[in-house]
N, C-alpha and C positions, 0 to 999 in steps of 0.2 A: 426344656418347648425355644423353640429356635424361632426366632422374630425377625422380619423385615424381607428383603428379597435378593441375593446373590447380583452380583456388582455384574452388569453387563460386561466389562473390561474383561470379568475374570478369566483367568488361560489366555489373555492376549497380553502377557506381559512381555516386554523386547529384553532380552537380552542383552549382555552388556557388552560394550565397544573391546573385542582384543587387539589392542594393539601390533603385540608381534605377528599376528598374523595376517594385518593388514603394512605392518614396513616392513618384514621380516622374512622376503621368499627363501633364501638358504639359511638357515638357523646356524651349520656347524661351517659357515665361511663367510658367517657377518659381524663386524666388528664394530665400537662405537668410540667417537672423537670426539672431544670437545675443544670448539676452535678457540685457543687464546691468542689472540690478533686481530686486528682492523683494519690489516691489507687487504681483508675479502671483500669491503662492500658495496664493492663497485658489482660484487654478483650476487647482492644481496644475500650476503654471509656478514652474521657479525662478529663481535665477540662474544663470547659464553655461549652460541647454537650450539646443536648439538648435530654432528653426521652420521648418519648413518652408510657404513659400507659394505659394500658386498662384493666378497674378494672374487664368486663366483660368474657374477655377471660378465656376458661380452662387452669387450669394453669397444668403443667404435671412435674414428676421429673425433668427432665431435661431445663423447664422455666425456661428465666432470669428473674428475681422478683424481685419489690422493697419491703423489710419489716422491720416493727419497731421491733427494739430488744434496751431495757432499754434505751428508749427517742429518741433512734436515727434512720433514714432513711437507710438503709443498700440495697446496691447493692449483688443480689447472687442466683445461681442456686439452687432450692428446694432442691434436694438430698444433700445440703452442707448444708445448715443453721444449726446454730448451736440453740440447744435448750438452752435456761438461765434460773437463775430464775422467768424471767417473762415471760406472754403469748408471743408469737412471733407471731406477726400482719402482711399478708402478703396484701400490699395496691392493688398489680394488676400483669399483668407481663409487661413485655418490649417487644413493638411490634417494634417499632424504635428508634434510635439514630437517632440524624441530630447532625454531626459534622462539624466545622470552619476552612476548610484549614489553616493555618499560614505562611504567609511570613516566611523563612527564615534568 
């Protein structure tokens, strides 16, 4: 014997959030990078933040990109990239920054 009434919310359960579908548009061309520097605070990117970098995204002069310069990975806007004696290689466009809120 079953007693009581079924829940009015039955059948309306929410699906979980799939962060991959939200944050990654080109899975085979996406890389993740952890920032280990305090040089990008002026961009709102802090030591320990995680960058999602899309190598397939179309890059514009205002894109925030990760590029290789003189053997180091650097963050910057395309229009501000300084040319060096070596070729500057753009790894991809930063699409998201995952920032952990730290306790004070």
